[in-house]
C-alpha positions in Angstrom: -25.7 -10.6 -8.4 -23.9 -12.4 -5.6 -25.4 -12.8 -2.1 -22.9 -10.4 -0.7 -23.8 -7.8 -3.3 -27.5 -8.2 -2.4 -26.7 -7.8 1.3 -24.9 -4.5 0.6 -27.9 -3.1 -1.2 -29.2 0.0 0.7 -32.5 -0.6 2.4 -35.7 1.0 1.1 -36.0 4.3 2.9 -38.8 4.4 5.5 -40.5 7.5 6.7 -38.4 7.3 9.9 -35.2 7.2 7.8 -36.4 10.2 5.8 -37.0 12.1 9.0 -33.4 11.7 10.4 -31.6 12.0 7.0 -30.6 15.5 6.1 -30.9 14.7 2.3 -34.7 14.6 2.7 -35.1 17.7 5.0 -35.6 20.2 2.2 -38.2 18.0 0.5 -40.1 17.5 3.8 -39.9 21.2 4.5 -41.4 22.0 1.1 -44.2 19.5 1.6 -45.1 20.9 5.0 -44.9 24.5 3.7 -47.0 23.6 0.7 -49.7 22.0 2.7 -49.8 24.8 5.2 -49.9 27.6 2.6 -52.6 25.7 0.6 -54.7 25.2 3.8 -54.2 28.8 4.8 -55.3 30.1 1.4 -58.3 27.9 1.3 -59.5 28.6 4.8 -58.9 32.3 4.3 -60.8 32.4 1.1 -63.7 30.3 2.5 -63.8 32.5 5.6 -63.9 35.7 3.6 -66.6 34.4 1.3 -68.7 32.9 4.0 -68.4 35.8 6.5 -71.7 37.1 7.9 -72.6 40.7 6.9 -71.9 43.5 9.3 -75.0 45.6 8.5 -77.3 48.2 10.2 -80.5 46.9 11.8 -83.5 49.0 10.7 -87.1 49.0 12.0 -90.2 48.3 9.8 -90.5 52.1 9.4 -86.9 52.4 8.1 -85.5 53.9 11.2 -82.0 52.8 12.2 -82.1 50.8 15.4 -78.5 49.6 15.4 -76.0 51.2 13.1 -73.1 49.4 11.6 -70.7 51.9 13.1 -72.2 51.1 16.6 -71.5 47.4 16.0 -67.9 48.1 15.0 -67.4 50.3 18.0 -68.8 47.5 20.2 -66.3 45.1 18.8 -63.5 47.6 19.5 -64.7 48.0 23.1 -64.9 44.3 23.5 -61.4 43.7 22.3 -59.7 46.7 24.0 -61.3 46.1 27.4 -60.2 42.5 27.3 -63.7 41.0 27.7 -62.6 37.9 25.7 -60.5 37.1 28.8 -63.8 37.0 30.8 -66.5 35.7 28.5 -66.4 34.6 24.9 -67.8 35.5 21.5 -68.9 32.5 19.4 -67.1 30.3 21.9 -63.7 31.9 21.3 -62.4 33.2 24.7 -62.3 32.5 28.4 -65.0 30.8 30.4 -65.2 32.8 33.6 -68.2 34.7 32.3 -70.9 33.8 29.7 -70.6 33.3 26.0 -72.0 36.7 25.1 -73.4 35.5 21.8 -75.3 32.6 23.4 -76.4 34.9 26.2 -77.6 37.6 23.8 -79.4 35.1 21.6 -81.3 33.5 24.4 -82.2 36.8 26.0 -83.4 38.0 22.6 -85.7 35.0 22.3 -87.0 35.4 25.9 -87.7 39.1 25.4 -89.4 38.6 22.1 -91.7 36.0 23.7 -92.5 38.5 26.5 -93.3 41.2 23.9 -95.8 39.0 22.1 -97.3 37.7 25.4 -97.9 41.2 26.6 -99.6 42.1 23.3 -101.9 39.1 23.7 -102.8 40.0 27.2 -104.6 43.1 25.9 -103.6 45.2 28.9 -104.6 42.7 31.5 -101.5 42.5 33.6 -100.9 39.1 35.2 -103.3 37.3 32.7 -102.1 33.8 32.2 -102.1 32.8 28.5 -103.2 29.3 27.5 -100.4 26.9 26.7 -101.4 26.7 23.0 -100.9 30.5 22.8 -97.5 30.3 24.4 -96.6 27.4 22.0 -97.7 29.6 19.1 -95.6 32.5 20.3 -92.6 30.3 20.8 -92.9 28.9 17.3 -93.3 32.4 15.9 -90.2 33.7 17.7 -88.1 30.8 16.5 -89.3 31.4 12.9 -88.5 35.1 13.1 -84.9 34.8 14.6 -84.2 32.1 12.0 -85.3 34.3 9.1 -82.4 36.1 7.4 -83.8 39.5 6.3 -80.4 41.0 5.2 -80.7 43.3 2.1 -77.4 43.1 0.3 -78.1 46.1 -1.9 -78.7 48.5 1.1 -76.6 46.4 3.5 -79.4 46.6 6.1 -81.2 44.0 8.2 -84.9 44.8 8.7 -86.1 43.7 12.2 -89.6 43.8 13.7 -90.8 45.5 16.8 -90.3 42.5 19.0 -86.6 42.3 18.0 -86.2 46.1 18.6 -87.8 45.6 22.0 -85.4 42.7 22.7 -82.4 44.9 21.9 -83.5 47.5 24.5 -83.9 44.8 27.1 -80.4 43.6 26.3 -79.1 47.1 26.8 -80.7 47.2 30.2 -79.1 43.9 31.1 -75.6 44.8 30.1 -75.9 48.2 31.7 -76.7 46.5 35.0 -73.9 43.9 34.5 -71.3 46.7 34.4 -72.9 49.3 36.8 -75.3 47.8 39.3 -73.7 46.3 42.4 -77.0 44.5 43.3 -77.3 42.7 40.0 -76.8 39.0 40.3 -74.8 38.8 37.1 -72.6 41.8 37.9 -69.2 41.8 36.3 -67.5 44.7 38.1 -68.8 48.2 38.8 -66.7 50.9 37.3 -65.0 48.8 34.7 -67.1 50.2 31.8 -69.1 53.3 32.7 -69.7 55.1 29.4 -73.3 54.4 28.4 -72.4 54.7 24.7 -69.7 52.0 25.2 -72.2 49.7 26.9 -74.8 50.4 24.1 -72.1 49.6 21.5 -71.3 46.4 23.3 -74.9 45.5 23.4 -75.1 46.1 19.6 -72.1 43.9 19.0 -73.6 41.1 21.2 -77.0 41.4 19.5 -75.4 41.2 16.1 -73.5 38.1 17.2 -76.7 36.5 18.4 -78.3 37.3 15.1 -75.5 35.7 13.2 -75.7 32.6 15.4 -79.4 32.1 14.6 -80.2 33.6 11.1 -80.0 31.1 8.3 -77.2 31.5 5.7 -78.7 32.5 2.3 -80.0 29.4 0.6 -79.4 27.2 3.6 -81.4 25.9 6.6 -78.7 26.5 9.2 -77.1 29.6 10.6 -73.8 31.4 9.8 -72.3 29.6 12.8 -73.9 26.2 11.8 -76.5 26.5 14.5 -74.0 27.2 17.3 -74.5 27.8 20.1 -77.0 25.1 21.0 -80.3 26.7 21.8 -83.5 24.8 20.9 -85.6 27.9 21.8 -83.9 29.7 18.9 -84.1 26.6 16.6 -80.3 26.0 17.0 -79.8 22.2 17.0 -76.8 20.3 15.7 -76.8 19.7 12.0 -75.7 16.4 10.3 -72.5 18.1 9.1 -71.8 19.1 12.7 -71.9 15.5 13.9 -70.0 14.2 10.8 -67.1 16.7 11.1 -66.9 16.3 14.9 -66.4 12.6 14.4 -63.9 13.2 11.5 -61.9 15.6 13.7 -61.7 13.1 16.5 -60.8 10.3 14.1 -58.1 12.4 12.5 -56.6 13.1 15.9 -56.4 9.4 16.7 -54.9 8.7 13.2 -52.3 11.4 13.8 -51.3 9.9 17.2 -51.1 6.4 15.6 -48.8 7.7 12.8 -46.5 9.4 15.4 -46.3 6.2 17.4 -45.7 4.1 14.3 -42.8 6.3 13.2 -41.5 6.3 16.8 -41.5 2.5 16.7 -39.6 2.5 13.4 -37.0 4.7 14.9 -36.6 2.5 18.0 -36.2 -0.6 15.8 -33.5 0.9 13.6 -30.0 -0.2 13.9 -27.7 2.3 15.6 -30.3 3.7 18.0 -30.9 7.1 16.4 -32.3 8.4 19.7 -29.0 7.7 21.3 -26.8 9.2 18.5 -25.5 5.9 17.3 -25.2 4.6 20.9 -22.8 7.3 22.3 -25.4 8.8 24.6 -24.9 12.3 23.3 -27.9 12.9 21.0 -28.9 16.2 22.8 -25.5 17.6 23.5 -22.4 18.8 21.6 -18.7 17.8 21.6 -17.9 21.2 23.1 -20.2 20.5 26.1 -18.8 17.0 26.6 -15.4 18.5 26.9 -16.5 21.2 29.3 -16.5 24.1 26.9 -19.6 26.4 26.5 -19.5 28.6 23.4 -20.0 32.3 23.9 -23.1 32.1 21.7 -24.5 29.4 24.0 -23.7 31.3 27.2 -25.7 34.3 25.9 -28.8 32.1 25.7 -28.8 31.8 29.5 -30.7 35.1 29.5 -33.6 33.6 27.6 -34.0 30.8 30.2 -33.7 33.3 33.1 -36.5 35.4 31.5 -38.5 32.3 31.0 -38.4 31.5 34.7 -39.5 35.0 35.6 -42.4 34.7 33.1 -43.4 31.3 34.5 -43.5 32.8 38.0 -45.7 35.6 36.6 -48.0 33.1 35.0 -48.4 31.1 38.3 -48.9 34.3 40.3 -51.5 35.5 37.9 -53.3 32.2 38.1 -53.4 32.5 41.9 -54.7 36.0 41.8 -57.3 35.0 39.2 -58.5 32.2 41.4 -59.4 34.7 44.1 -62.1 36.0 41.8 -63.8 32.6 42.0 -63.4 31.7 45.7 -63.0 35.2 47.4 -60.9 33.9 50.3 -61.8 35.8 53.5 -63.9 38.1 51.3 -60.8 39.2 49.4 -61.5 40.8 46.0 -58.7 42.3 44.0 -60.7 43.3 41.0 -60.7 47.0 41.7 -56.9 46.9 41.8 -56.3 44.5 38.9 -59.4 43.3 37.1 -60.0 39.7 36.2 -59.6 40.4 32.5 -56.1 41.8 33.1 -55.1 38.9 35.4 -56.4 36.4 32.8 -54.5 38.1 30.0 -51.3 38.1 32.2 -51.8 34.4 32.8 -52.3 33.6 29.1 -49.5 35.9 27.9 -47.0 34.6 30.5 -47.6 31.1 29.4 -47.0 32.0 25.7 -44.0 34.0 26.4 -42.1 31.7 28.7 -42.7 28.8 26.3 -41.4 31.1 23.5 -38.3 32.0 25.5 -37.4 28.4 26.2 -38.0 27.5 22.5 -35.7 30.3 21.3 -33.0 29.7 23.9 -33.0 25.9 23.3 -32.9 26.3 19.5 -30.0 28.8 19.6 -28.1 26.8 22.2 -28.1 23.6 20.1 -27.4 25.2 16.7 -23.7 24.2 16.9 -25.0 20.6 17.0 -26.5 21.0 13.6 -24.3 23.5 11.7 -21.3 25.9 12.0 -22.0 29.0 14.0 -22.0 32.1 11.6 -20.1 35.2 12.3 -21.8 37.9 14.3 -24.1 35.4 15.9 -23.4 36.6 19.5 -24.4 40.2 18.6 -27.6 39.1 17.0 -28.5 36.9 20.0 -27.9 39.8 22.4 -30.0 42.0 20.2 -32.9 39.5 20.2 -32.6 39.1 24.0 -32.6 42.9 24.4 -35.8 43.2 22.3 -37.4 40.5 24.5 -36.4 42.2 27.7 -38.0 45.4 26.5 -41.1 43.8 24.9 -42.1 41.6 27.9 -42.7 44.3 30.5 -44.0 46.7 27.9 -46.6 44.1 27.0 -47.8 43.6 30.5 -48.0 47.4 31.2 -49.8 48.0 27.9 -52.4 45.4 28.7 -53.1 46.9 32.1 -53.3 50.5 30.8 -55.5 49.5 27.8 -57.9 47.1 29.5 -58.5 49.4 32.5 -59.2 52.3 30.2 -56.3 54.5 31.3 -55.3 54.8 27.7 -57.9 54.9 24.9 -58.3 55.4 21.2 -55.4 54.8 18.8 -53.0 54.6 21.7 -54.9 51.8 23.3 -55.3 50.0 19.9 -51.5 49.9 19.3 -50.1 49.6 22.8 -53.1 48.4 25.0 
């Protein structure tokens, strides 16, 4: 082989070359799809198999203290009234209010200690127990909340009198949170008024606290891997928690390093791929360079106009939501538009305007990648029409559902 023939030999493809070469796109797409589907299948299966039981809580005498149906109803109330936009459940939600599972778990522990302390006082109100008795009660309560008493055959969870007492104290707390204007932890009076809805919420939160503390069968950590952190309930980080936290952070840094490495490869390539072989038109089309905007491109202007409106709604919702924190001049808008609704508007607006820009940008630059198919303009208009209808309907539905104006199946589907 002559030197000239060796010089003409095509270079070994790097990952950067594979990214910009169309001949590899199908393969890369299949790899990404395969990894995503495999990960989704594994996580879905693992989540299903490791899911905590939703079971009825029964007393030592066999009486139902909290039914499974009540827990499920509490979950429905929590979701439909948008409380995940105020507090959170197992850490998944907003942070204006408490994490209801952490709150319920800790209050359960405190109430159980009070129950046992009252029993040891032998009717002597105000009697101060020795510290060793308090320590013994604390250890007992920790042991009891960690013990998993779930009976798989009957799908029931036996609880003792102290836990039943704690549930009633929780019910009092959440009743005051939603109805008592003088309560320091008041959410908003009149937002949830049905006592059965509040009791259902209490059941749901109590169950969430039980899941957070009760050990998995055969393990020495809870269903949530001892989250939330609460030493009083015996919830302290496990070794796996530390290891996987470190691994996740390390993976993030490795991913950033890989992106920067490939970016460096692209910058070093001959022909300047970011500059479309040096002509300065990587993010445009020949039509645009000649002053011609295709009909299919002109239609996409509607997506960007809608995105600007949604961005304005997001900003406005953020400003209104901030008034719930600072109350300027005593201004409180919660009775007109509750914080949960405002927070949902803020989140939804962000998702929607980003989506509109992404769709509009993608359709606008399709001629840069391939020939525009027939009927494309009609399909784009149809998609834009669906977005124009869906956007206001979503905001109206959220308001009607979370404020309780619509209920039941109607709220489930449209609220």
